C-alpha positions in Angstrom: 119.7 117.8 147.2 119.7 120.3 144.3 120.1 124.0 144.9 116.7 125.5 146.0 116.7 127.9 143.0 116.5 124.8 140.8 113.0 124.2 142.1 109.7 125.8 141.0 107.4 123.7 143.1 107.6 124.0 146.9 105.9 120.7 147.4 108.6 118.9 145.4 111.3 120.6 147.5 109.7 119.5 150.8 109.4 115.9 149.5 113.0 115.8 148.4 114.1 117.2 151.7 112.1 114.5 153.6 113.4 111.7 151.4 117.0 112.9 151.8 116.6 113.0 155.6 114.9 109.6 155.6 117.7 108.0 153.7 120.4 109.3 156.1 118.7 109.1 159.5 115.6 108.1 161.5 113.1 110.6 160.3 109.3 110.7 160.1 106.5 112.9 158.9 105.5 113.3 162.5 109.0 114.5 163.5 109.0 116.8 160.5 105.6 118.3 161.4 106.6 118.7 165.0 109.8 120.6 164.0 107.7 122.9 161.8 105.1 123.5 164.6 102.1 121.6 163.2 99.9 119.5 165.5 98.9 117.1 162.7 101.5 114.4 162.2 100.6 114.0 158.5 100.0 117.6 157.5 103.3 118.0 155.5 102.7 114.6 153.9 99.3 115.8 152.7 100.9 119.0 151.5 103.4 117.0 149.3 100.5 114.9 148.0 98.5 118.1 147.0 95.8 117.3 149.5 96.6 120.4 151.7 98.2 123.7 151.0 101.0 125.4 152.8 100.1 129.0 153.8 102.5 131.9 153.3 102.3 132.5 157.0 103.6 129.0 157.9 106.1 128.8 155.0 108.8 130.4 157.1 108.4 127.8 159.9 108.7 125.0 157.4 111.7 126.6 155.9 113.4 126.9 159.3 112.6 123.2 160.0 114.4 122.3 156.8 117.4 124.4 157.9 116.9 127.1 155.4 118.1 130.6 156.3 118.8 133.9 154.6 117.9 134.2 150.9 117.1 130.4 150.7 114.3 130.8 153.3 113.0 133.9 151.4 113.1 132.0 148.2 111.1 129.1 149.7 108.5 131.5 151.0 108.3 133.1 147.5 107.7 129.7 146.0 104.7 129.3 148.3 103.5 132.8 147.5 103.7 132.1 143.8 101.8 128.8 144.1 98.9 130.2 145.9 98.7 133.8 144.4 95.1 134.7 143.5 95.9 136.6 140.3 98.4 136.5 137.5 99.7 139.9 138.6 100.5 138.5 142.1 102.1 135.4 140.5 104.3 137.5 138.2 105.4 139.6 141.2 106.4 136.6 143.3 108.2 134.9 140.4 110.1 138.1 139.4 111.1 138.6 143.0 112.5 135.0 143.1 114.5 135.7 139.9 115.9 139.0 141.4 116.8 137.2 144.6 118.6 134.4 142.8 120.4 136.8 140.4 121.7 138.8 143.4 123.3 135.5 144.6 124.7 134.7 141.2 122.2 132.0 140.5 119.6 131.4 137.7 116.0 130.5 138.3 114.8 127.6 136.2 112.1 128.9 133.8 113.2 132.6 134.0 114.1 132.8 130.3 110.9 130.9 129.2 108.9 133.3 131.4 110.5 136.3 129.7 109.9 135.0 126.2 106.2 134.5 126.5 105.4 137.7 128.5 106.0 140.1 125.5 104.6 140.1 122.0 107.9 141.6 120.7 109.7 138.3 121.1 107.6 136.0 118.8 107.1 138.9 116.3 110.9 139.7 115.9 111.7 136.0 116.0 109.7 135.8 112.8 110.5 139.2 111.3 114.3 139.5 111.8 115.4 136.4 109.7 113.5 137.8 106.7 115.0 141.3 106.8 118.7 140.6 106.0 120.9 143.6 106.4 118.2 145.6 108.1 119.1 147.9 111.0 117.1 147.8 114.3 115.3 151.0 113.3 114.1 149.5 110.1 112.8 146.4 112.0 111.2 148.7 114.6 109.3 150.5 111.8 108.2 147.2 110.3 106.5 146.1 113.5 102.8 146.9 114.0 102.5 148.6 116.4 105.9 150.2 115.9 108.5 150.0 118.6 111.9 151.7 119.2 115.2 150.6 117.8 116.4 150.1 121.4 113.6 147.7 122.0 114.5 145.8 118.9 118.1 145.5 119.9 117.2 144.3 123.4 114.8 141.8 122.0 117.2 140.4 119.4 120.0 140.0 122.0 117.5 138.1 124.2 116.5 135.8 121.4 120.1 135.1 120.5 120.9 134.4 124.2 117.9 132.0 124.3 119.2 130.3 121.2 115.9 131.0 119.4 117.8 133.1 116.8 121.4 132.9 115.7 123.5 135.6 114.0 125.9 134.9 111.1 129.1 136.7 110.3 127.3 139.3 108.2 125.0 140.2 111.1 121.9 138.6 109.7 119.6 136.5 111.9 118.4 132.9 111.3 115.9 130.8 113.3 117.3 127.9 115.1 114.0 126.0 114.8 111.0 126.5 112.5 108.5 126.5 115.4 108.5 126.5 119.2 106.0 125.4 121.7 105.4 126.0 125.4 107.2 123.6 127.7 105.8 122.2 130.9 107.4 124.9 133.1 104.8 126.0 135.6 105.7 129.7 135.0 105.1 129.6 131.3 101.2 129.6 131.4 101.2 132.7 133.5 103.4 134.6 131.0 101.5 133.1 128.1 98.2 134.5 129.4 99.8 137.9 129.4 100.9 137.4 125.8 97.4 136.3 124.9 96.0 139.5 126.5 98.3 141.6 124.4 97.4 139.7 121.3 93.7 140.0 122.2 94.0 143.8 122.3 95.7 143.8 118.9 92.9 141.7 117.6 90.4 144.3 118.7 92.3 147.0 116.9 92.7 144.8 113.8 88.9 144.9 113.3 89.4 148.3 111.6 91.8 146.8 109.0 90.5 146.2 105.4 88.9 142.7 104.9 91.6 141.9 102.5 94.1 142.1 105.4 92.3 140.2 108.1 90.0 137.3 108.6 87.7 137.1 111.6 84.6 135.0 112.3 82.9 133.3 115.2 79.9 131.2 116.4 77.8 131.1 119.6 77.2 127.4 120.2 75.4 125.3 122.8 77.6 122.4 123.8 77.9 119.5 126.1 81.2 118.6 127.8 81.6 115.8 125.4 81.2 118.0 122.3 83.4 120.7 123.8 86.2 118.2 124.1 85.7 117.0 120.5 85.8 120.6 119.2 88.9 121.4 121.3 90.7 118.4 119.8 89.6 119.5 116.3 91.0 122.9 117.0 94.3 121.4 118.1 94.5 119.3 115.0 93.7 122.3 112.8 96.4 124.3 114.6 99.0 121.7 113.8 97.9 121.7 110.1 98.2 125.5 109.9 101.7 125.4 111.4 102.7 122.7 108.9 101.4 124.9 106.0 103.1 128.0 107.3 106.5 126.2 107.6 106.4 124.8 104.0 107.9 128.0 102.5 111.2 129.6 103.6 110.1 133.1 102.7 107.9 135.5 104.6 106.1 138.6 103.4 104.3 139.6 106.5 104.1 138.4 110.1 100.6 137.4 111.2 98.9 136.3 114.5 96.2 133.7 114.4 93.9 133.4 117.5 91.7 130.4 118.1 89.4 130.8 121.0 86.6 128.7 122.5 85.3 130.0 125.9 82.0 129.9 127.9 79.4 132.7 127.6 77.1 131.1 130.3 77.3 129.1 133.5 76.6 125.4 133.3 72.9 124.6 133.2 71.1 121.4 134.1 70.5 118.9 131.3 67.7 116.4 131.0 70.3 113.8 132.0 71.1 115.7 135.2 67.4 116.0 136.1 66.9 112.3 135.5 69.9 111.4 137.7 68.4 113.5 140.5 65.1 111.7 140.3 66.9 108.4 140.2 
């Protein structure tokens, strides 16, 4: 099996453990459940299938049944804590604790860098800004950001972007993008960090309302939709987003870094339609 820190999904780890044992010995879900202290012979099978959840309280027993001890057992429990955390704050805490635990044992958690990229607005802004300020010192870049940040924050961010291979530095000390655009991968930690980034950008959007109309564009609608029309509009927004990115990447020069938010969210609970009432009567 892979090292446990290469996993982000505790269900996948349990399944891989079971299949590894099954290949090399006589092993069953019943024996596995018994070793972990469960009365149901198929409970862990249902956990792997997503039909049941493993509680944080029972995670230690399952870890012991798989022969995990020390930091590996702690890491497994943190995977369970992350998966079933009730808030983004709790998820971030569990993930960052996993990262710290792995780092202490000279290992890297899969998804750590991706998590760090999306959790701060400074990363995407400086990724766009630095390549278009050749010869600029960190203090100059810091003053060009809105809101402004410190030169130390700029240096730390640029070093991170280079390490992530999102920027590269030439012999003259100037920065260049390795790719025109980047998108979120399928790492399960990325959406948590991305929501934090969206919160930060949402706060900036509120402040931007006070900018002159020549410097910002904002509009919105309140619409009554069905699920079908909602899906059609969401697809239209995705297509529009792709067209905007294509337009933005046509030119090599940049005069200013912008953020564009596209949002479509509910302002009411779901109400019964005529079709719902008809189905009830039928």
